[in-house]
Residue frames relative to the residue before (quaternion, step in Angstrom):
aa qw qx qy qz dx dy dz
T 1.0000 0.0000 0.0000 0.0000 0.00 0.00 0.00
L 0.6698 0.4969 -0.3076 0.4581 3.58 0.91 -0.86
A 0.6396 0.5405 -0.3300 0.4358 3.59 1.02 -0.74
R 0.6180 0.5297 -0.3520 0.4622 3.60 1.18 -0.39
Q 0.6665 0.5053 -0.2929 0.4633 3.57 1.22 -0.43
T 0.8015 -0.0288 0.0511 0.5952 3.59 1.11 -0.66
E 0.3608 -0.7008 0.5684 0.2356 3.54 -1.24 0.51
N 0.4985 0.6604 -0.4172 0.3760 3.57 1.31 -0.08
L 0.3706 -0.7736 0.4691 0.2100 3.58 -0.36 1.23
K 0.6276 0.5329 -0.3482 0.4482 3.61 1.00 -0.73
E 0.6486 0.5061 -0.3215 0.4687 3.59 0.95 -0.81
I 0.6315 0.5268 -0.3352 0.4596 3.60 0.98 -0.80
V 0.6863 0.4819 -0.2849 0.4644 3.59 0.85 -0.97
E 0.6574 0.5067 -0.3169 0.4591 3.60 0.93 -0.84
E 0.6750 0.4794 -0.2993 0.4743 3.60 0.93 -0.84
L 0.6403 0.5100 -0.3287 0.4711 3.59 0.97 -0.77
N 0.6155 0.5337 -0.3400 0.4698 3.58 1.02 -0.77
Y 0.6496 0.5154 -0.3091 0.4657 3.58 0.92 -0.92
Q 0.6817 0.4958 -0.2962 0.4491 3.61 0.83 -0.97
V 0.6588 0.4930 -0.3128 0.4745 3.61 0.92 -0.86
L 0.6534 0.5148 -0.3125 0.4587 3.59 0.93 -0.87
Q 0.6610 0.5018 -0.3063 0.4663 3.60 0.94 -0.84
N 0.7278 0.4478 -0.2452 0.4579 3.58 0.89 -0.91
A 0.7673 0.3619 -0.1919 0.4934 3.59 0.97 -0.82
Q 0.3220 -0.7887 0.4721 0.2269 3.59 1.32 -0.13
G 0.6859 -0.5063 0.2806 0.4410 3.59 1.06 0.71
E 0.5556 0.6280 -0.3881 0.3823 3.61 1.25 0.02
N 0.7681 0.1830 -0.1158 0.6026 3.58 1.22 -0.38
F 0.1390 -0.7697 0.6163 0.0921 3.53 -1.27 0.35
I 0.2257 -0.7429 0.6030 0.1833 3.55 -1.30 0.14
T 0.3090 -0.6589 0.6341 0.2613 3.48 -1.35 0.30
F 0.0594 -0.8128 0.5782 -0.0372 3.55 -1.09 0.68
F 0.0449 -0.7661 0.6404 0.0309 3.53 -1.13 0.71
V 0.0238 0.7909 -0.6099 0.0452 3.57 -0.89 0.95
A 0.0306 0.7998 -0.5971 0.0540 3.56 -1.03 0.84
T 0.1092 -0.7516 0.6437 0.0940 3.52 -1.32 0.44
Y 0.1281 -0.7548 0.6342 0.1077 3.52 -1.30 0.43
Q 0.1863 -0.7776 0.5955 0.0776 3.55 -0.79 1.07
Y 0.3567 -0.7539 0.5122 0.2052 3.58 -0.43 1.19
S 0.6164 0.6011 -0.3491 0.3700 3.59 0.98 -0.82
N 0.8113 0.1635 -0.0873 0.5544 3.60 0.93 -0.83
Q 0.4421 -0.7373 0.4099 0.3048 3.58 1.38 0.24
Q 0.4287 0.7110 -0.4461 0.3343 3.56 1.13 0.68
F 0.1575 -0.7483 0.6421 0.0547 3.52 -0.87 1.11
S 0.0259 -0.7964 0.6036 -0.0278 3.58 -0.74 1.10
Y 0.0647 0.8127 -0.5769 0.0507 3.56 -1.03 0.70
I 0.1172 -0.7231 0.6701 0.1199 3.50 -1.43 0.28
N 0.1543 -0.7619 0.6251 0.0711 3.53 -0.90 0.99
A 0.1178 -0.8011 0.5860 0.0290 3.57 -0.62 1.17
G 0.8346 -0.2687 0.1081 0.4686 3.54 0.23 1.33
H 0.4926 0.6601 -0.4363 0.3622 3.60 1.23 0.17
N 0.6230 -0.4656 0.4319 0.4567 3.57 -1.25 0.32
P 0.4631 -0.7056 0.4406 0.3058 3.62 -0.66 0.97
P 0.3737 -0.6933 0.5649 0.2461 3.58 -0.75 0.99
F 0.3967 -0.6873 0.5506 0.2591 3.53 -1.30 0.29
L 0.1669 -0.7369 0.6473 0.1005 3.52 -1.18 0.72
A 0.0828 -0.7909 0.6062 0.0158 3.58 -0.73 1.12
Y 0.2388 0.7472 -0.5928 0.1824 3.56 -0.84 1.04
Q 0.8556 0.0487 -0.0624 0.5115 3.56 -1.13 0.76
N 0.6638 -0.5193 0.2928 0.4517 3.60 0.86 0.98
H 0.5609 0.5565 -0.3880 0.4746 3.56 1.18 0.61
L 0.1273 -0.7773 0.6127 0.0647 3.59 -1.03 0.79
Q 0.0146 -0.8158 0.5751 -0.0592 3.57 -0.67 1.15
R 0.3594 -0.6948 0.5818 0.2230 3.55 -1.07 0.83
L 0.2927 -0.7600 0.5582 0.1583 3.58 -0.87 0.98
D 0.1602 0.8492 -0.4743 0.1677 3.55 0.33 1.31
Q 0.5113 0.6485 -0.4270 0.3684 3.61 1.23 0.09
G 0.4338 0.7144 -0.4881 0.2515 3.59 -1.04 0.65
T 0.6286 -0.4879 0.4178 0.4386 3.53 -0.44 -1.27
T 0.6448 -0.5013 0.4037 0.4122 3.54 -1.31 -0.23
V 0.7368 -0.3742 0.2990 0.4771 3.58 -1.31 -0.07
L 0.4203 -0.7119 0.5121 0.2330 3.56 -1.21 0.55
G 0.7283 0.4391 -0.3276 0.4117 3.54 -1.12 0.76
I 0.6551 0.5044 -0.3124 0.4678 3.59 1.26 0.04
F 0.8078 0.2461 -0.0912 0.5279 3.59 0.87 -0.99
S 0.0117 0.7672 -0.6412 -0.0067 3.53 -1.17 0.71
P 0.4775 -0.3762 -0.7584 0.2351 1.50 -0.88 2.33
L 0.6801 -0.4341 0.3716 0.4592 3.55 -1.32 0.03
P 0.5115 -0.6809 0.4196 0.3141 3.64 -0.86 0.85
F 0.7770 -0.0536 0.0393 0.6259 3.58 1.19 -0.50
I 0.0212 0.7774 -0.6286 -0.0023 3.55 -1.22 0.42
A 0.0093 0.7985 -0.5996 0.0525 3.56 -0.79 1.05
E 0.2241 -0.7476 0.6122 0.1266 3.52 -0.98 0.90
A 0.2324 -0.7763 0.5727 0.1238 3.58 -0.73 1.07
Q 0.1000 -0.7866 0.6081 0.0387 3.55 -1.12 0.73
I 0.0358 -0.7822 0.6213 -0.0297 3.53 -0.98 0.97
I 0.3084 -0.7153 0.5920 0.2068 3.57 -0.97 0.82
L 0.0496 -0.8019 0.5947 -0.0288 3.56 -0.71 1.15
R 0.1256 -0.8363 0.5331 0.0263 3.56 -0.22 1.29
D 0.7324 0.3505 -0.2099 0.5446 3.59 1.23 -0.36
D 0.7150 -0.4087 0.3282 0.4627 3.56 -1.31 0.16
F 0.0030 -0.7985 0.6020 0.0007 3.56 -1.12 0.65
F 0.2788 -0.7463 0.5959 0.1013 3.49 -1.36 0.46
I 0.1147 -0.7792 0.6141 0.0504 3.59 -0.92 0.94
F 0.0438 -0.7829 0.6206 0.0061 3.55 -0.98 0.88
A 0.0303 -0.7875 0.6147 -0.0338 3.57 -0.56 1.24
Y 0.0020 0.8113 -0.5818 0.0574 3.57 -1.05 0.74
T 0.4424 -0.6557 0.5357 0.2955 3.54 -1.29 0.34
D 0.6659 -0.5237 0.3551 0.3952 3.56 -1.25 0.35
G 0.4977 0.6509 -0.4295 0.3798 3.59 1.22 -0.25
L 0.6435 0.5112 -0.3223 0.4698 3.58 1.11 -0.60
S 0.7303 0.4343 -0.2556 0.4611 3.59 0.70 -1.03
E 0.7175 0.4564 -0.2510 0.4625 3.62 1.14 -0.54
I 0.3388 0.7150 -0.5311 0.3034 3.61 1.19 0.31
I 0.2070 -0.7987 0.5598 0.0759 3.57 -0.90 0.96
N 0.3065 -0.7332 0.5768 0.1893 3.56 -1.10 0.76
P 0.7223 -0.4430 0.2860 0.4475 3.65 -1.20 0.09
D 0.6604 0.4824 -0.3093 0.4853 3.62 1.21 -0.36
D 0.4910 -0.6923 0.3924 0.3546 3.58 1.35 0.25
E 0.4270 0.6557 -0.4928 0.3806 3.58 1.11 0.73
Q 0.3903 -0.6972 0.5453 0.2536 3.56 -1.12 0.66
F 0.5960 -0.5573 0.4401 0.3748 3.55 -1.21 0.59
G 0.1299 -0.8859 0.4361 0.0899 3.56 1.07 -0.85
E 0.6713 -0.5223 0.3763 0.3673 3.49 -1.38 0.35
E 0.6139 0.5659 -0.3646 0.4121 3.61 1.01 -0.68
R 0.6651 0.4791 -0.3091 0.4822 3.61 0.96 -0.77
I 0.6052 0.5311 -0.3519 0.4774 3.58 1.07 -0.71
A 0.6644 0.5075 -0.3017 0.4582 3.59 0.87 -0.96
K 0.6476 0.5131 -0.3248 0.4603 3.60 0.94 -0.82
S 0.6351 0.5177 -0.3266 0.4711 3.60 0.98 -0.79
L 0.6535 0.5129 -0.3107 0.4618 3.57 0.98 -0.84
Q 0.6582 0.5050 -0.3146 0.4613 3.57 0.93 -0.84
T 0.6976 0.4750 -0.2681 0.4645 3.57 1.05 -0.75
Y 0.8523 0.2333 -0.0562 0.4647 3.58 0.80 -1.01
S 0.4721 0.7132 -0.4447 0.2659 3.65 1.14 -0.17
Q 0.6333 0.5230 -0.3419 0.4567 3.63 1.17 -0.37
K 0.5680 0.6048 -0.3768 0.4120 3.59 1.25 -0.25
D 0.6820 -0.4164 0.3982 0.4505 3.52 -1.39 0.04
L 0.5936 -0.6041 0.3860 0.3657 3.62 -0.99 0.75
Q 0.6426 0.5197 -0.3402 0.4487 3.61 0.92 -0.77
V 0.6307 0.5138 -0.3250 0.4823 3.58 1.03 -0.78
F 0.6484 0.5180 -0.3133 0.4616 3.58 0.93 -0.90
H 0.6700 0.4995 -0.3049 0.4568 3.60 0.84 -0.96
N 0.6601 0.5024 -0.3097 0.4648 3.58 0.89 -0.89
Q 0.6624 0.5147 -0.3086 0.4485 3.57 0.96 -0.83
I 0.6844 0.4700 -0.3114 0.4622 3.61 0.85 -0.86
I 0.6212 0.5181 -0.3460 0.4753 3.60 1.06 -0.65
A 0.6353 0.5164 -0.3263 0.4725 3.59 0.99 -0.78
E 0.6570 0.5071 -0.3111 0.4631 3.60 0.96 -0.82
I 0.6204 0.5333 -0.3334 0.4685 3.59 1.03 -0.79
N 0.6959 0.4796 -0.2780 0.4565 3.57 0.80 -1.01
H 0.6388 0.5077 -0.3261 0.4773 3.58 1.01 -0.75
F 0.6618 0.5244 -0.2993 0.4443 3.58 0.97 -0.88
K 0.7608 0.4083 -0.2220 0.4530 3.60 0.71 -1.06
Q 0.2298 -0.7942 0.5189 0.2173 3.57 1.27 -0.49
D 0.8138 -0.2292 0.1699 0.5063 3.61 -0.65 -1.05
M 0.4344 0.7029 -0.4639 0.3193 3.58 1.27 0.09
P 0.4846 -0.6609 0.4793 0.3141 3.62 -1.06 0.68
Y 0.5437 -0.5607 0.4931 0.3832 3.53 -1.28 0.29
P 0.3742 -0.7577 0.4854 0.2243 3.64 -0.72 0.99
D 0.7884 0.0775 0.0078 0.6102 3.57 1.21 -0.49
D 0.6207 -0.5011 0.4083 0.4437 3.56 -1.24 0.10
I 0.2462 -0.7574 0.5901 0.1324 3.54 -1.21 0.59
T 0.0608 0.7688 -0.6334 0.0635 3.51 -0.88 1.00
F 0.1073 0.7669 -0.6321 0.0264 3.53 -1.04 0.75
L 0.1669 -0.7659 0.6189 0.0498 3.48 -1.24 0.69
S 0.0186 -0.7977 0.6028 0.0047 3.55 -0.80 0.95
C 0.0625 -0.7936 0.6050 -0.0176 3.51 -1.13 0.75
K 0.1362 -0.7711 0.6184 0.0659 3.54 -0.87 1.02
I 0.1147 -0.7716 0.6235 0.0527 3.53 -0.96 0.93
N 0.1498 -0.7685 0.6181 0.0703 3.53 -0.79 1.06
T 0.2650 -0.8059 0.5145 0.1252 3.54 -0.50 1.22
């Protein structure tokens, strides 16, 4: 709803922070990630508000998208807010996920972690999205073996062909 009112990412984050703070009265917070891509000038802009940093893969480069601000719904006003901008002239791939993915535990009490996610991205991000999704799910299941999922798992991937 906020994105229909403005394309300004800082305004969206500030208003969402206000709405969460008003509704939750400071007792709850949310993490949030928002991004835009302008084909006309090839500019990718984003703000990460305390969310697990999504990964951006482009030109054999893997970058964590961690610039932005803190969680939303605790501070008024936000103590800081930064919008990051990257020029992307070639195809790129974004992979966002919840902590349920990185916190999967195997029988040795090791977490799946960001390093394994990054390795999967480096290996499979050039593949078709369905192939990539199937592969990461297979890797998760192989890693955790018979251990239960400690939390819900959500991931979102997006390929942009310039």
